[in-house]
C-alpha positions as CSV (number, residue, x, y, z in Angstrom):
1,M,-85.7,-69.1,12.0
2,H,-82.0,-70.3,12.1
3,W,-80.1,-70.5,8.9
4,T,-77.4,-73.2,8.8
5,R,-74.6,-73.4,6.3
6,A,-76.4,-76.3,4.6
7,S,-79.6,-74.2,4.2
8,V,-77.7,-71.3,2.7
9,I,-75.8,-73.7,0.3
10,G,-79.2,-75.2,-0.6
11,A,-80.6,-71.8,-1.4
12,C,-77.6,-71.1,-3.6
13,V,-78.0,-74.4,-5.4
14,A,-81.7,-73.7,-6.0
15,C,-80.8,-70.3,-7.4
16,G,-78.1,-71.9,-9.6
17,L,-80.7,-74.1,-11.3
18,G,-81.6,-71.1,-13.4
19,L,-78.1,-70.5,-14.6
20,L,-79.0,-70.8,-18.2
21,A,-81.9,-68.3,-18.0
22,C,-80.3,-65.3,-19.7
23,S,-82.0,-62.3,-21.3
24,D,-81.0,-60.0,-24.1
25,G,-83.2,-57.2,-23.0
26,H,-85.1,-55.7,-20.0
27,T,-87.6,-58.1,-18.5
28,V,-88.8,-55.7,-15.8
29,E,-91.6,-53.1,-16.3
30,P,-91.7,-50.3,-17.2
31,Y,-88.3,-50.8,-19.0
32,R,-89.5,-53.8,-21.0
33,S,-92.4,-52.0,-22.7
34,D,-91.5,-48.3,-22.5
35,P,-88.5,-47.3,-24.7
36,A,-88.2,-43.9,-23.0
37,A,-88.0,-45.5,-19.5
38,A,-85.5,-48.0,-20.8
39,A,-83.3,-45.2,-22.3
40,W,-83.5,-43.3,-19.0
41,L,-82.5,-46.4,-17.0
42,E,-79.6,-47.1,-19.4
43,A,-78.3,-43.5,-19.1
44,E,-78.6,-43.7,-15.2
45,A,-76.7,-47.0,-15.2
46,A,-73.9,-45.5,-17.3
47,R,-73.8,-42.5,-14.9
48,I,-73.6,-44.7,-11.8
49,C,-71.0,-46.9,-13.5
50,A,-68.9,-43.9,-14.4
51,E,-69.1,-42.7,-10.7
52,M,-67.8,-46.1,-9.6
53,D,-64.5,-45.1,-11.3
54,T,-63.6,-48.7,-12.3
55,P,-60.4,-49.1,-14.3
56,S,-62.3,-50.7,-17.2
57,G,-64.8,-47.8,-17.4
58,V,-68.4,-48.1,-18.7
59,P,-69.1,-51.3,-20.7
60,D,-69.8,-51.0,-24.5
61,R,-72.7,-53.4,-24.1
62,A,-76.0,-51.7,-23.2
63,F,-77.3,-52.1,-19.7
64,T,-80.2,-54.5,-19.2
65,T,-81.9,-55.8,-16.1
66,D,-83.9,-58.9,-15.4
67,G,-84.9,-57.7,-11.9
68,C,-84.1,-60.3,-9.3
69,S,-82.8,-62.9,-11.9
70,A,-83.8,-66.4,-10.8
71,S,-85.9,-65.2,-7.9
72,P,-89.4,-63.6,-7.8
73,D,-89.2,-59.8,-8.0
74,G,-92.1,-58.8,-5.8
75,D,-91.4,-55.6,-3.8
76,K,-87.6,-56.2,-4.0
77,V,-87.4,-55.4,-7.7
78,G,-86.1,-51.9,-7.1
79,C,-83.3,-53.3,-5.0
80,C,-82.4,-55.8,-7.7
81,V,-82.4,-53.3,-10.5
82,E,-80.0,-51.0,-8.5
83,H,-77.9,-54.1,-7.7
84,D,-77.8,-55.0,-11.5
85,I,-76.0,-51.7,-12.3
86,P,-72.7,-52.3,-10.6
87,Y,-72.9,-56.0,-11.7
88,W,-73.2,-54.8,-15.3
89,C,-70.3,-52.4,-14.8
90,G,-68.0,-54.9,-13.1
91,G,-64.9,-53.7,-11.1
92,S,-62.9,-55.0,-8.2
93,K,-63.6,-57.7,-5.7
94,E,-64.2,-55.0,-3.1
95,Q,-66.7,-53.2,-5.3
96,R,-68.6,-56.4,-5.8
97,R,-68.7,-57.1,-2.1
98,R,-70.1,-53.6,-1.5
99,A,-72.7,-54.1,-4.2
100,D,-73.9,-57.3,-2.6
101,E,-74.0,-55.7,0.9
102,C,-76.1,-52.9,-0.6
103,L,-78.6,-55.4,-2.0
104,G,-78.9,-57.1,1.4
105,H,-79.4,-53.7,3.1
106,C,-81.9,-52.5,0.6
107,V,-84.0,-55.7,1.0
108,A,-83.7,-55.5,4.8
109,E,-85.0,-51.9,4.7
110,L,-88.1,-53.2,3.1
111,G,-88.8,-55.1,6.3
112,Q,-87.3,-58.4,5.1
113,P,-84.0,-58.7,7.0
114,V,-83.8,-62.5,6.6
115,M,-84.4,-62.3,2.9
116,G,-81.8,-59.6,2.6
117,W,-79.3,-61.7,4.4
118,I,-80.1,-64.7,2.1
119,M,-80.0,-62.7,-1.1
120,E,-76.7,-61.1,-0.2
121,R,-75.2,-64.6,0.3
122,V,-76.7,-66.1,-2.8
123,V,-75.3,-63.4,-5.1
124,R,-71.9,-63.8,-3.4
125,V,-71.9,-67.4,-4.8
126,G,-74.1,-67.1,-8.0
127,G,-72.8,-63.8,-9.2
128,H,-69.1,-64.7,-9.3
129,P,-67.5,-63.3,-12.6
130,F,-66.6,-66.8,-13.8
131,V,-70.1,-68.1,-13.5
132,P,-71.4,-68.3,-17.1
133,A,-74.6,-66.5,-16.5
134,G,-76.3,-63.3,-17.6
135,W,-76.2,-61.9,-14.1
136,R,-72.5,-62.5,-13.3
137,W,-70.2,-59.7,-12.1
138,G,-69.2,-57.7,-15.1
139,F,-72.0,-58.9,-17.4
140,G,-71.7,-55.8,-19.5
141,W,-68.4,-57.2,-20.8
142,D,-67.5,-60.3,-22.8
143,Y,-67.3,-63.5,-20.7
144,P,-65.1,-64.0,-18.8
145,A,-64.6,-60.5,-17.5
146,G,-63.0,-61.4,-14.2
147,Y,-62.2,-58.7,-11.6
148,D,-60.5,-55.3,-12.1
149,G,-57.6,-54.4,-9.9
150,P,-58.4,-52.5,-6.7
151,G,-60.7,-49.5,-7.2
152,P,-62.5,-47.1,-5.0
153,V,-65.4,-48.5,-2.9
154,A,-68.3,-46.1,-2.3
155,D,-69.5,-45.3,1.2
156,T,-73.1,-45.1,-0.1
157,C,-75.1,-47.5,-2.2
158,P,-76.2,-46.7,-5.7
159,S,-79.7,-45.2,-5.8
160,L,-81.9,-44.5,-8.8
161,P,-83.8,-41.3,-8.8
162,P,-87.6,-41.6,-9.6
163,L,-88.5,-42.0,-13.3
164,P,-89.0,-38.6,-14.8
């Protein structure tokens, strides 16, 4: 299948139709119904955010995840949760680009390279820090958070250890 610029833009617009769908808590299992799992995930998110070494630090607002936002989660949900962590944290333009690349690679490693490519491009548009959505870059901070100045960019992608 060949993806043209128009088809990528169409996918971005389709994703954007859900811009007002924001959540105040976890919508992904087991974090939605298991307070211990949610607390573990929130602590891991804070740890990963601290390791990103952004100038703003770790957000005061608790980490939440909605999985793959305006897209079906399916077997990609782990990739989306890991991608939500740097998006909650925020940081520089370069850190956001790296987070989006990591999402695309993660989905591709699940045997879905075309979907990984699409998702990486959709979040590049739909996750901009000035998009008034619950999944924007820096969603752990008050809107609009914008970008931090240049910060370190990790060579590796964030990875959650298995639930204890």
